[in-house]
Chimera marker file (.cmm) of the C-alpha trace (Angstrom):
<marker_set name="trace">
<marker id="1" x="59.438" y="54.461" z="-5.207" r="1" g="1" b="0" radius="0.5"/>
<marker id="2" x="61.426" y="52.461" z="-7.747" r="1" g="1" b="0" radius="0.5"/>
<marker id="3" x="62.485" y="50.127" z="-4.985" r="1" g="1" b="0" radius="0.5"/>
<marker id="4" x="58.868" y="49.727" z="-3.932" r="1" g="1" b="0" radius="0.5"/>
<marker id="5" x="57.783" y="48.831" z="-7.476" r="1" g="1" b="0" radius="0.5"/>
<marker id="6" x="60.635" y="46.340" z="-7.765" r="1" g="1" b="0" radius="0.5"/>
<marker id="7" x="59.613" y="44.626" z="-4.511" r="1" g="1" b="0" radius="0.5"/>
<marker id="8" x="55.970" y="44.469" z="-5.570" r="1" g="1" b="0" radius="0.5"/>
<marker id="9" x="56.945" y="42.988" z="-8.955" r="1" g="1" b="0" radius="0.5"/>
<marker id="10" x="59.109" y="40.421" z="-7.270" r="1" g="1" b="0" radius="0.5"/>
<marker id="11" x="56.189" y="39.100" z="-5.258" r="1" g="1" b="0" radius="0.5"/>
<marker id="12" x="53.654" y="39.186" z="-8.072" r="1" g="1" b="0" radius="0.5"/>
<marker id="13" x="53.234" y="35.865" z="-9.748" r="1" g="1" b="0" radius="0.5"/>
<marker id="14" x="52.824" y="35.675" z="-13.413" r="1" g="1" b="0" radius="0.5"/>
<marker id="15" x="50.311" y="33.358" z="-14.980" r="1" g="1" b="0" radius="0.5"/>
<marker id="16" x="52.223" y="30.183" z="-14.737" r="1" g="1" b="0" radius="0.5"/>
<marker id="17" x="51.833" y="26.465" z="-15.013" r="1" g="1" b="0" radius="0.5"/>
<marker id="18" x="50.689" y="26.507" z="-11.389" r="1" g="1" b="0" radius="0.5"/>
<marker id="19" x="47.622" y="28.599" z="-12.307" r="1" g="1" b="0" radius="0.5"/>
<marker id="20" x="46.798" y="26.326" z="-15.232" r="1" g="1" b="0" radius="0.5"/>
<marker id="21" x="47.149" y="23.289" z="-12.966" r="1" g="1" b="0" radius="0.5"/>
<marker id="22" x="44.612" y="24.717" z="-10.531" r="1" g="1" b="0" radius="0.5"/>
<marker id="23" x="42.260" y="25.447" z="-13.425" r="1" g="1" b="0" radius="0.5"/>
<marker id="24" x="42.621" y="21.840" z="-14.629" r="1" g="1" b="0" radius="0.5"/>
<marker id="25" x="41.967" y="20.492" z="-11.117" r="1" g="1" b="0" radius="0.5"/>
<marker id="26" x="38.852" y="22.672" z="-10.789" r="1" g="1" b="0" radius="0.5"/>
<marker id="27" x="37.551" y="21.576" z="-14.183" r="1" g="1" b="0" radius="0.5"/>
<marker id="28" x="38.234" y="17.925" z="-13.383" r="1" g="1" b="0" radius="0.5"/>
<marker id="29" x="36.416" y="18.260" z="-10.043" r="1" g="1" b="0" radius="0.5"/>
<marker id="30" x="33.418" y="19.828" z="-11.783" r="1" g="1" b="0" radius="0.5"/>
<marker id="31" x="33.281" y="17.011" z="-14.354" r="1" g="1" b="0" radius="0.5"/>
<marker id="32" x="33.621" y="14.410" z="-11.609" r="1" g="1" b="0" radius="0.5"/>
<marker id="33" x="30.753" y="16.025" z="-9.672" r="1" g="1" b="0" radius="0.5"/>
<marker id="34" x="28.538" y="15.905" z="-12.759" r="1" g="1" b="0" radius="0.5"/>
<marker id="35" x="29.375" y="12.221" z="-13.384" r="1" g="1" b="0" radius="0.5"/>
<marker id="36" x="28.705" y="11.357" z="-9.723" r="1" g="1" b="0" radius="0.5"/>
<marker id="37" x="25.350" y="13.219" z="-9.819" r="1" g="1" b="0" radius="0.5"/>
<marker id="38" x="24.249" y="11.395" z="-12.978" r="1" g="1" b="0" radius="0.5"/>
<marker id="39" x="25.351" y="8.017" z="-11.610" r="1" g="1" b="0" radius="0.5"/>
<marker id="40" x="23.613" y="8.637" z="-8.280" r="1" g="1" b="0" radius="0.5"/>
<marker id="41" x="20.371" y="9.657" z="-10.021" r="1" g="1" b="0" radius="0.5"/>
<marker id="42" x="20.465" y="6.543" z="-12.211" r="1" g="1" b="0" radius="0.5"/>
<marker id="43" x="21.178" y="4.248" z="-9.252" r="1" g="1" b="0" radius="0.5"/>
<marker id="44" x="18.441" y="5.867" z="-7.190" r="1" g="1" b="0" radius="0.5"/>
<marker id="45" x="15.905" y="5.383" z="-9.975" r="1" g="1" b="0" radius="0.5"/>
<marker id="46" x="16.924" y="1.772" z="-10.465" r="1" g="1" b="0" radius="0.5"/>
<marker id="47" x="16.714" y="1.055" z="-6.738" r="1" g="1" b="0" radius="0.5"/>
<marker id="48" x="13.248" y="2.651" z="-6.607" r="1" g="1" b="0" radius="0.5"/>
<marker id="49" x="12.043" y="0.449" z="-9.480" r="1" g="1" b="0" radius="0.5"/>
<marker id="50" x="13.418" y="-2.642" z="-7.764" r="1" g="1" b="0" radius="0.5"/>
<marker id="51" x="11.715" y="-1.648" z="-4.502" r="1" g="1" b="0" radius="0.5"/>
<marker id="52" x="8.375" y="-1.143" z="-6.252" r="1" g="1" b="0" radius="0.5"/>
<marker id="53" x="8.757" y="-4.482" z="-8.056" r="1" g="1" b="0" radius="0.5"/>
<marker id="54" x="9.482" y="-6.208" z="-4.737" r="1" g="1" b="0" radius="0.5"/>
<marker id="55" x="6.399" y="-4.662" z="-3.135" r="1" g="1" b="0" radius="0.5"/>
<marker id="56" x="4.252" y="-5.766" z="-6.073" r="1" g="1" b="0" radius="0.5"/>
<marker id="57" x="5.623" y="-9.298" z="-5.765" r="1" g="1" b="0" radius="0.5"/>
<marker id="58" x="4.721" y="-9.292" z="-2.072" r="1" g="1" b="0" radius="0.5"/>
<marker id="59" x="1.220" y="-8.095" z="-2.996" r="1" g="1" b="0" radius="0.5"/>
<marker id="60" x="0.840" y="-10.863" z="-5.605" r="1" g="1" b="0" radius="0.5"/>
<marker id="61" x="1.947" y="-13.501" z="-3.108" r="1" g="1" b="0" radius="0.5"/>
<marker id="62" x="-0.412" y="-12.173" z="-0.431" r="1" g="1" b="0" radius="0.5"/>
<marker id="63" x="-3.303" y="-11.991" z="-2.916" r="1" g="1" b="0" radius="0.5"/>
<marker id="64" x="-2.672" y="-15.532" z="-4.189" r="1" g="1" b="0" radius="0.5"/>
<marker id="65" x="-2.517" y="-16.928" z="-0.641" r="1" g="1" b="0" radius="0.5"/>
<marker id="66" x="-5.645" y="-15.055" z="0.423" r="1" g="1" b="0" radius="0.5"/>
<marker id="67" x="-7.702" y="-16.251" z="-2.564" r="1" g="1" b="0" radius="0.5"/>
<marker id="68" x="-6.532" y="-19.850" z="-2.061" r="1" g="1" b="0" radius="0.5"/>
<marker id="69" x="-7.355" y="-19.821" z="1.627" r="1" g="1" b="0" radius="0.5"/>
<marker id="70" x="-10.700" y="-18.100" z="1.031" r="1" g="1" b="0" radius="0.5"/>
<marker id="71" x="-11.841" y="-20.799" z="-1.403" r="1" g="1" b="0" radius="0.5"/>
<marker id="72" x="-10.683" y="-23.582" z="0.925" r="1" g="1" b="0" radius="0.5"/>
<marker id="73" x="-12.368" y="-22.018" z="3.954" r="1" g="1" b="0" radius="0.5"/>
<marker id="74" x="-15.573" y="-21.463" z="1.997" r="1" g="1" b="0" radius="0.5"/>
<marker id="75" x="-15.613" y="-25.087" z="0.917" r="1" g="1" b="0" radius="0.5"/>
<marker id="76" x="-14.955" y="-26.375" z="4.447" r="1" g="1" b="0" radius="0.5"/>
<marker id="77" x="-17.563" y="-24.078" z="6.012" r="1" g="1" b="0" radius="0.5"/>
<marker id="78" x="-20.451" y="-25.470" z="3.949" r="1" g="1" b="0" radius="0.5"/>
<marker id="79" x="-23.501" y="-26.833" z="5.813" r="1" g="1" b="0" radius="0.5"/>
<marker id="80" x="-24.226" y="-28.560" z="8.082" r="1" g="1" b="0" radius="0.5"/>
<marker id="81" x="-22.688" y="-26.127" z="10.561" r="1" g="1" b="0" radius="0.5"/>
<marker id="82" x="-21.069" y="-27.017" z="13.846" r="1" g="1" b="0" radius="0.5"/>
<marker id="83" x="-18.851" y="-24.967" z="16.167" r="1" g="1" b="0" radius="0.5"/>
<marker id="84" x="-15.751" y="-25.563" z="14.034" r="1" g="1" b="0" radius="0.5"/>
<marker id="85" x="-17.506" y="-24.410" z="10.883" r="1" g="1" b="0" radius="0.5"/>
<marker id="86" x="-18.620" y="-21.202" z="12.587" r="1" g="1" b="0" radius="0.5"/>
<marker id="87" x="-14.924" y="-20.425" z="13.120" r="1" g="1" b="0" radius="0.5"/>
<marker id="88" x="-14.419" y="-21.104" z="9.427" r="1" g="1" b="0" radius="0.5"/>
<marker id="89" x="-17.262" y="-18.735" z="8.596" r="1" g="1" b="0" radius="0.5"/>
<marker id="90" x="-15.521" y="-16.065" z="10.657" r="1" g="1" b="0" radius="0.5"/>
<marker id="91" x="-12.268" y="-16.753" z="8.789" r="1" g="1" b="0" radius="0.5"/>
<marker id="92" x="-14.126" y="-16.515" z="5.477" r="1" g="1" b="0" radius="0.5"/>
<marker id="93" x="-15.431" y="-13.087" z="6.421" r="1" g="1" b="0" radius="0.5"/>
<marker id="94" x="-11.959" y="-11.908" z="7.442" r="1" g="1" b="0" radius="0.5"/>
<marker id="95" x="-10.454" y="-13.088" z="4.156" r="1" g="1" b="0" radius="0.5"/>
<marker id="96" x="-13.294" y="-11.611" z="2.150" r="1" g="1" b="0" radius="0.5"/>
<marker id="97" x="-12.799" y="-8.242" z="3.820" r="1" g="1" b="0" radius="0.5"/>
<marker id="98" x="-9.056" y="-8.476" z="3.277" r="1" g="1" b="0" radius="0.5"/>
<marker id="99" x="-9.593" y="-8.912" z="-0.454" r="1" g="1" b="0" radius="0.5"/>
<marker id="100" x="-12.021" y="-5.994" z="-0.442" r="1" g="1" b="0" radius="0.5"/>
<marker id="101" x="-9.256" y="-3.824" z="1.041" r="1" g="1" b="0" radius="0.5"/>
<marker id="102" x="-6.471" y="-4.910" z="-1.320" r="1" g="1" b="0" radius="0.5"/>
<marker id="103" x="-7.299" y="-2.155" z="-3.782" r="1" g="1" b="0" radius="0.5"/>
<marker id="104" x="-8.786" y="-4.252" z="-6.567" r="1" g="1" b="0" radius="0.5"/>
<marker id="105" x="-11.580" y="-1.838" z="-7.424" r="1" g="1" b="0" radius="0.5"/>
<marker id="106" x="-12.163" y="1.853" z="-7.670" r="1" g="1" b="0" radius="0.5"/>
<marker id="107" x="-13.234" y="3.789" z="-4.600" r="1" g="1" b="0" radius="0.5"/>
<marker id="108" x="-16.802" y="3.393" z="-3.473" r="1" g="1" b="0" radius="0.5"/>
<marker id="109" x="-19.291" y="0.552" z="-3.380" r="1" g="1" b="0" radius="0.5"/>
<marker id="110" x="-18.832" y="-1.924" z="-6.238" r="1" g="1" b="0" radius="0.5"/>
<marker id="111" x="-21.504" y="-4.439" z="-7.086" r="1" g="1" b="0" radius="0.5"/>
<marker id="112" x="-20.562" y="-5.236" z="-10.634" r="1" g="1" b="0" radius="0.5"/>
<marker id="113" x="-20.218" y="-8.733" z="-12.098" r="1" g="1" b="0" radius="0.5"/>
<marker id="114" x="-16.877" y="-7.930" z="-13.720" r="1" g="1" b="0" radius="0.5"/>
<marker id="115" x="-15.182" y="-7.386" z="-10.343" r="1" g="1" b="0" radius="0.5"/>
<marker id="116" x="-13.859" y="-10.284" z="-8.306" r="1" g="1" b="0" radius="0.5"/>
<marker id="117" x="-15.331" y="-8.821" z="-5.123" r="1" g="1" b="0" radius="0.5"/>
<marker id="118" x="-18.804" y="-9.504" z="-6.520" r="1" g="1" b="0" radius="0.5"/>
<marker id="119" x="-18.034" y="-13.193" z="-7.045" r="1" g="1" b="0" radius="0.5"/>
<marker id="120" x="-16.392" y="-13.553" z="-3.650" r="1" g="1" b="0" radius="0.5"/>
<marker id="121" x="-19.490" y="-12.092" z="-2.030" r="1" g="1" b="0" radius="0.5"/>
<marker id="122" x="-21.614" y="-14.626" z="-3.915" r="1" g="1" b="0" radius="0.5"/>
<marker id="123" x="-19.521" y="-17.470" z="-2.457" r="1" g="1" b="0" radius="0.5"/>
<marker id="124" x="-21.142" y="-16.766" z="0.886" r="1" g="1" b="0" radius="0.5"/>
<marker id="125" x="-24.292" y="-18.349" z="-0.526" r="1" g="1" b="0" radius="0.5"/>
<marker id="126" x="-22.528" y="-21.715" z="-0.525" r="1" g="1" b="0" radius="0.5"/>
<marker id="127" x="-21.643" y="-21.340" z="3.144" r="1" g="1" b="0" radius="0.5"/>
<marker id="128" x="-25.284" y="-20.633" z="3.995" r="1" g="1" b="0" radius="0.5"/>
<marker id="129" x="-26.599" y="-23.520" z="1.906" r="1" g="1" b="0" radius="0.5"/>
<marker id="130" x="-28.180" y="-21.324" z="-0.764" r="1" g="1" b="0" radius="0.5"/>
<marker id="131" x="-25.921" y="-22.686" z="-3.502" r="1" g="1" b="0" radius="0.5"/>
<marker id="132" x="-25.136" y="-26.229" z="-4.616" r="1" g="1" b="0" radius="0.5"/>
<marker id="133" x="-21.714" y="-27.772" z="-5.102" r="1" g="1" b="0" radius="0.5"/>
<marker id="134" x="-21.844" y="-27.466" z="-8.874" r="1" g="1" b="0" radius="0.5"/>
<marker id="135" x="-22.688" y="-23.766" z="-8.683" r="1" g="1" b="0" radius="0.5"/>
<marker id="136" x="-19.905" y="-23.279" z="-6.160" r="1" g="1" b="0" radius="0.5"/>
<marker id="137" x="-17.380" y="-25.041" z="-8.407" r="1" g="1" b="0" radius="0.5"/>
<marker id="138" x="-18.404" y="-22.823" z="-11.342" r="1" g="1" b="0" radius="0.5"/>
<marker id="139" x="-18.071" y="-19.746" z="-9.149" r="1" g="1" b="0" radius="0.5"/>
<marker id="140" x="-14.712" y="-20.994" z="-7.876" r="1" g="1" b="0" radius="0.5"/>
<marker id="141" x="-13.444" y="-21.266" z="-11.455" r="1" g="1" b="0" radius="0.5"/>
<marker id="142" x="-14.615" y="-17.730" z="-12.196" r="1" g="1" b="0" radius="0.5"/>
<marker id="143" x="-12.820" y="-16.418" z="-9.090" r="1" g="1" b="0" radius="0.5"/>
<marker id="144" x="-9.644" y="-18.292" z="-10.026" r="1" g="1" b="0" radius="0.5"/>
<marker id="145" x="-9.732" y="-16.951" z="-13.599" r="1" g="1" b="0" radius="0.5"/>
<marker id="146" x="-10.247" y="-13.376" z="-12.416" r="1" g="1" b="0" radius="0.5"/>
<marker id="147" x="-7.510" y="-13.838" z="-9.825" r="1" g="1" b="0" radius="0.5"/>
<marker id="148" x="-5.121" y="-15.079" z="-12.481" r="1" g="1" b="0" radius="0.5"/>
<marker id="149" x="-5.959" y="-12.087" z="-14.667" r="1" g="1" b="0" radius="0.5"/>
<marker id="150" x="-5.238" y="-9.717" z="-11.757" r="1" g="1" b="0" radius="0.5"/>
<marker id="151" x="-1.965" y="-11.506" z="-10.992" r="1" g="1" b="0" radius="0.5"/>
<marker id="152" x="-0.908" y="-11.360" z="-14.655" r="1" g="1" b="0" radius="0.5"/>
<marker id="153" x="-1.616" y="-7.610" z="-14.799" r="1" g="1" b="0" radius="0.5"/>
<marker id="154" x="0.527" y="-7.019" z="-11.712" r="1" g="1" b="0" radius="0.5"/>
<marker id="155" x="3.242" y="-9.308" z="-13.062" r="1" g="1" b="0" radius="0.5"/>
<marker id="156" x="3.322" y="-7.351" z="-16.363" r="1" g="1" b="0" radius="0.5"/>
<marker id="157" x="3.829" y="-4.144" z="-14.382" r="1" g="1" b="0" radius="0.5"/>
<marker id="158" x="6.727" y="-5.765" z="-12.535" r="1" g="1" b="0" radius="0.5"/>
<marker id="159" x="8.358" y="-6.876" z="-15.787" r="1" g="1" b="0" radius="0.5"/>
<marker id="160" x="8.064" y="-3.353" z="-17.226" r="1" g="1" b="0" radius="0.5"/>
<marker id="161" x="9.663" y="-1.842" z="-14.130" r="1" g="1" b="0" radius="0.5"/>
<marker id="162" x="12.699" y="-4.116" z="-14.193" r="1" g="1" b="0" radius="0.5"/>
<marker id="163" x="13.542" y="-3.485" z="-17.850" r="1" g="1" b="0" radius="0.5"/>
<link id1="1" id2="2" r="1" g="1" b="0" radius="0.2"/>
<link id1="2" id2="3" r="1" g="1" b="0" radius="0.2"/>
<link id1="3" id2="4" r="1" g="1" b="0" radius="0.2"/>
<link id1="4" id2="5" r="1" g="1" b="0" radius="0.2"/>
<link id1="5" id2="6" r="1" g="1" b="0" radius="0.2"/>
<link id1="6" id2="7" r="1" g="1" b="0" radius="0.2"/>
<link id1="7" id2="8" r="1" g="1" b="0" radius="0.2"/>
<link id1="8" id2="9" r="1" g="1" b="0" radius="0.2"/>
<link id1="9" id2="10" r="1" g="1" b="0" radius="0.2"/>
<link id1="10" id2="11" r="1" g="1" b="0" radius="0.2"/>
<link id1="11" id2="12" r="1" g="1" b="0" radius="0.2"/>
<link id1="12" id2="13" r="1" g="1" b="0" radius="0.2"/>
<link id1="13" id2="14" r="1" g="1" b="0" radius="0.2"/>
<link id1="14" id2="15" r="1" g="1" b="0" radius="0.2"/>
<link id1="15" id2="16" r="1" g="1" b="0" radius="0.2"/>
<link id1="16" id2="17" r="1" g="1" b="0" radius="0.2"/>
<link id1="17" id2="18" r="1" g="1" b="0" radius="0.2"/>
<link id1="18" id2="19" r="1" g="1" b="0" radius="0.2"/>
<link id1="19" id2="20" r="1" g="1" b="0" radius="0.2"/>
<link id1="20" id2="21" r="1" g="1" b="0" radius="0.2"/>
<link id1="21" id2="22" r="1" g="1" b="0" radius="0.2"/>
<link id1="22" id2="23" r="1" g="1" b="0" radius="0.2"/>
<link id1="23" id2="24" r="1" g="1" b="0" radius="0.2"/>
<link id1="24" id2="25" r="1" g="1" b="0" radius="0.2"/>
<link id1="25" id2="26" r="1" g="1" b="0" radius="0.2"/>
<link id1="26" id2="27" r="1" g="1" b="0" radius="0.2"/>
<link id1="27" id2="28" r="1" g="1" b="0" radius="0.2"/>
<link id1="28" id2="29" r="1" g="1" b="0" radius="0.2"/>
<link id1="29" id2="30" r="1" g="1" b="0" radius="0.2"/>
<link id1="30" id2="31" r="1" g="1" b="0" radius="0.2"/>
<link id1="31" id2="32" r="1" g="1" b="0" radius="0.2"/>
<link id1="32" id2="33" r="1" g="1" b="0" radius="0.2"/>
<link id1="33" id2="34" r="1" g="1" b="0" radius="0.2"/>
<link id1="34" id2="35" r="1" g="1" b="0" radius="0.2"/>
<link id1="35" id2="36" r="1" g="1" b="0" radius="0.2"/>
<link id1="36" id2="37" r="1" g="1" b="0" radius="0.2"/>
<link id1="37" id2="38" r="1" g="1" b="0" radius="0.2"/>
<link id1="38" id2="39" r="1" g="1" b="0" radius="0.2"/>
<link id1="39" id2="40" r="1" g="1" b="0" radius="0.2"/>
<link id1="40" id2="41" r="1" g="1" b="0" radius="0.2"/>
<link id1="41" id2="42" r="1" g="1" b="0" radius="0.2"/>
<link id1="42" id2="43" r="1" g="1" b="0" radius="0.2"/>
<link id1="43" id2="44" r="1" g="1" b="0" radius="0.2"/>
<link id1="44" id2="45" r="1" g="1" b="0" radius="0.2"/>
<link id1="45" id2="46" r="1" g="1" b="0" radius="0.2"/>
<link id1="46" id2="47" r="1" g="1" b="0" radius="0.2"/>
<link id1="47" id2="48" r="1" g="1" b="0" radius="0.2"/>
<link id1="48" id2="49" r="1" g="1" b="0" radius="0.2"/>
<link id1="49" id2="50" r="1" g="1" b="0" radius="0.2"/>
<link id1="50" id2="51" r="1" g="1" b="0" radius="0.2"/>
<link id1="51" id2="52" r="1" g="1" b="0" radius="0.2"/>
<link id1="52" id2="53" r="1" g="1" b="0" radius="0.2"/>
<link id1="53" id2="54" r="1" g="1" b="0" radius="0.2"/>
<link id1="54" id2="55" r="1" g="1" b="0" radius="0.2"/>
<link id1="55" id2="56" r="1" g="1" b="0" radius="0.2"/>
<link id1="56" id2="57" r="1" g="1" b="0" radius="0.2"/>
<link id1="57" id2="58" r="1" g="1" b="0" radius="0.2"/>
<link id1="58" id2="59" r="1" g="1" b="0" radius="0.2"/>
<link id1="59" id2="60" r="1" g="1" b="0" radius="0.2"/>
<link id1="60" id2="61" r="1" g="1" b="0" radius="0.2"/>
<link id1="61" id2="62" r="1" g="1" b="0" radius="0.2"/>
<link id1="62" id2="63" r="1" g="1" b="0" radius="0.2"/>
<link id1="63" id2="64" r="1" g="1" b="0" radius="0.2"/>
<link id1="64" id2="65" r="1" g="1" b="0" radius="0.2"/>
<link id1="65" id2="66" r="1" g="1" b="0" radius="0.2"/>
<link id1="66" id2="67" r="1" g="1" b="0" radius="0.2"/>
<link id1="67" id2="68" r="1" g="1" b="0" radius="0.2"/>
<link id1="68" id2="69" r="1" g="1" b="0" radius="0.2"/>
<link id1="69" id2="70" r="1" g="1" b="0" radius="0.2"/>
<link id1="70" id2="71" r="1" g="1" b="0" radius="0.2"/>
<link id1="71" id2="72" r="1" g="1" b="0" radius="0.2"/>
<link id1="72" id2="73" r="1" g="1" b="0" radius="0.2"/>
<link id1="73" id2="74" r="1" g="1" b="0" radius="0.2"/>
<link id1="74" id2="75" r="1" g="1" b="0" radius="0.2"/>
<link id1="75" id2="76" r="1" g="1" b="0" radius="0.2"/>
<link id1="76" id2="77" r="1" g="1" b="0" radius="0.2"/>
<link id1="77" id2="78" r="1" g="1" b="0" radius="0.2"/>
<link id1="78" id2="79" r="1" g="1" b="0" radius="0.2"/>
<link id1="79" id2="80" r="1" g="1" b="0" radius="0.2"/>
<link id1="80" id2="81" r="1" g="1" b="0" radius="0.2"/>
<link id1="81" id2="82" r="1" g="1" b="0" radius="0.2"/>
<link id1="82" id2="83" r="1" g="1" b="0" radius="0.2"/>
<link id1="83" id2="84" r="1" g="1" b="0" radius="0.2"/>
<link id1="84" id2="85" r="1" g="1" b="0" radius="0.2"/>
<link id1="85" id2="86" r="1" g="1" b="0" radius="0.2"/>
<link id1="86" id2="87" r="1" g="1" b="0" radius="0.2"/>
<link id1="87" id2="88" r="1" g="1" b="0" radius="0.2"/>
<link id1="88" id2="89" r="1" g="1" b="0" radius="0.2"/>
<link id1="89" id2="90" r="1" g="1" b="0" radius="0.2"/>
<link id1="90" id2="91" r="1" g="1" b="0" radius="0.2"/>
<link id1="91" id2="92" r="1" g="1" b="0" radius="0.2"/>
<link id1="92" id2="93" r="1" g="1" b="0" radius="0.2"/>
<link id1="93" id2="94" r="1" g="1" b="0" radius="0.2"/>
<link id1="94" id2="95" r="1" g="1" b="0" radius="0.2"/>
<link id1="95" id2="96" r="1" g="1" b="0" radius="0.2"/>
<link id1="96" id2="97" r="1" g="1" b="0" radius="0.2"/>
<link id1="97" id2="98" r="1" g="1" b="0" radius="0.2"/>
<link id1="98" id2="99" r="1" g="1" b="0" radius="0.2"/>
<link id1="99" id2="100" r="1" g="1" b="0" radius="0.2"/>
<link id1="100" id2="101" r="1" g="1" b="0" radius="0.2"/>
<link id1="101" id2="102" r="1" g="1" b="0" radius="0.2"/>
<link id1="102" id2="103" r="1" g="1" b="0" radius="0.2"/>
<link id1="103" id2="104" r="1" g="1" b="0" radius="0.2"/>
<link id1="104" id2="105" r="1" g="1" b="0" radius="0.2"/>
<link id1="105" id2="106" r="1" g="1" b="0" radius="0.2"/>
<link id1="106" id2="107" r="1" g="1" b="0" radius="0.2"/>
<link id1="107" id2="108" r="1" g="1" b="0" radius="0.2"/>
<link id1="108" id2="109" r="1" g="1" b="0" radius="0.2"/>
<link id1="109" id2="110" r="1" g="1" b="0" radius="0.2"/>
<link id1="110" id2="111" r="1" g="1" b="0" radius="0.2"/>
<link id1="111" id2="112" r="1" g="1" b="0" radius="0.2"/>
<link id1="112" id2="113" r="1" g="1" b="0" radius="0.2"/>
<link id1="113" id2="114" r="1" g="1" b="0" radius="0.2"/>
<link id1="114" id2="115" r="1" g="1" b="0" radius="0.2"/>
<link id1="115" id2="116" r="1" g="1" b="0" radius="0.2"/>
<link id1="116" id2="117" r="1" g="1" b="0" radius="0.2"/>
<link id1="117" id2="118" r="1" g="1" b="0" radius="0.2"/>
<link id1="118" id2="119" r="1" g="1" b="0" radius="0.2"/>
<link id1="119" id2="120" r="1" g="1" b="0" radius="0.2"/>
<link id1="120" id2="121" r="1" g="1" b="0" radius="0.2"/>
<link id1="121" id2="122" r="1" g="1" b="0" radius="0.2"/>
<link id1="122" id2="123" r="1" g="1" b="0" radius="0.2"/>
<link id1="123" id2="124" r="1" g="1" b="0" radius="0.2"/>
<link id1="124" id2="125" r="1" g="1" b="0" radius="0.2"/>
<link id1="125" id2="126" r="1" g="1" b="0" radius="0.2"/>
<link id1="126" id2="127" r="1" g="1" b="0" radius="0.2"/>
<link id1="127" id2="128" r="1" g="1" b="0" radius="0.2"/>
<link id1="128" id2="129" r="1" g="1" b="0" radius="0.2"/>
<link id1="129" id2="130" r="1" g="1" b="0" radius="0.2"/>
<link id1="130" id2="131" r="1" g="1" b="0" radius="0.2"/>
<link id1="131" id2="132" r="1" g="1" b="0" radius="0.2"/>
<link id1="132" id2="133" r="1" g="1" b="0" radius="0.2"/>
<link id1="133" id2="134" r="1" g="1" b="0" radius="0.2"/>
<link id1="134" id2="135" r="1" g="1" b="0" radius="0.2"/>
<link id1="135" id2="136" r="1" g="1" b="0" radius="0.2"/>
<link id1="136" id2="137" r="1" g="1" b="0" radius="0.2"/>
<link id1="137" id2="138" r="1" g="1" b="0" radius="0.2"/>
<link id1="138" id2="139" r="1" g="1" b="0" radius="0.2"/>
<link id1="139" id2="140" r="1" g="1" b="0" radius="0.2"/>
<link id1="140" id2="141" r="1" g="1" b="0" radius="0.2"/>
<link id1="141" id2="142" r="1" g="1" b="0" radius="0.2"/>
<link id1="142" id2="143" r="1" g="1" b="0" radius="0.2"/>
<link id1="143" id2="144" r="1" g="1" b="0" radius="0.2"/>
<link id1="144" id2="145" r="1" g="1" b="0" radius="0.2"/>
<link id1="145" id2="146" r="1" g="1" b="0" radius="0.2"/>
<link id1="146" id2="147" r="1" g="1" b="0" radius="0.2"/>
<link id1="147" id2="148" r="1" g="1" b="0" radius="0.2"/>
<link id1="148" id2="149" r="1" g="1" b="0" radius="0.2"/>
<link id1="149" id2="150" r="1" g="1" b="0" radius="0.2"/>
<link id1="150" id2="151" r="1" g="1" b="0" radius="0.2"/>
<link id1="151" id2="152" r="1" g="1" b="0" radius="0.2"/>
<link id1="152" id2="153" r="1" g="1" b="0" radius="0.2"/>
<link id1="153" id2="154" r="1" g="1" b="0" radius="0.2"/>
<link id1="154" id2="155" r="1" g="1" b="0" radius="0.2"/>
<link id1="155" id2="156" r="1" g="1" b="0" radius="0.2"/>
<link id1="156" id2="157" r="1" g="1" b="0" radius="0.2"/>
<link id1="157" id2="158" r="1" g="1" b="0" radius="0.2"/>
<link id1="158" id2="159" r="1" g="1" b="0" radius="0.2"/>
<link id1="159" id2="160" r="1" g="1" b="0" radius="0.2"/>
<link id1="160" id2="161" r="1" g="1" b="0" radius="0.2"/>
<link id1="161" id2="162" r="1" g="1" b="0" radius="0.2"/>
<link id1="162" id2="163" r="1" g="1" b="0" radius="0.2"/>
</marker_set>
């Protein structure tokens, strides 16, 4: 029995520097995992903000190009109409519908003078000869001002995301 206890004691390890080393390695690994998790969360959030900002920039560019082309097409499609101008009328309608679908207004039918969609719809009167050049130029300025306001709002959102 005494021999048995002596053998057992010989193989039992006392709390040694080896045990404290393993504890230090475990603690260091835990701290490293926490730092990696925080860094990954921060990087993920930053990348998401950059992605959203990029998508908004694409939207602004698409909106600006669509408004510019719409005004040009409307001006070129004015009476008198020939076959080429009927193609321009078709292009006007496509661009007008595109702007309607860009999410500029709340859901549902909007026929309110403060929305750009209202003014764009009124531009069709110039194409059909129901509006003079001066009226069209005034309406064009209104559309450009409202477009600039929309672009500035989107641009402000982009600037807030990147900071």
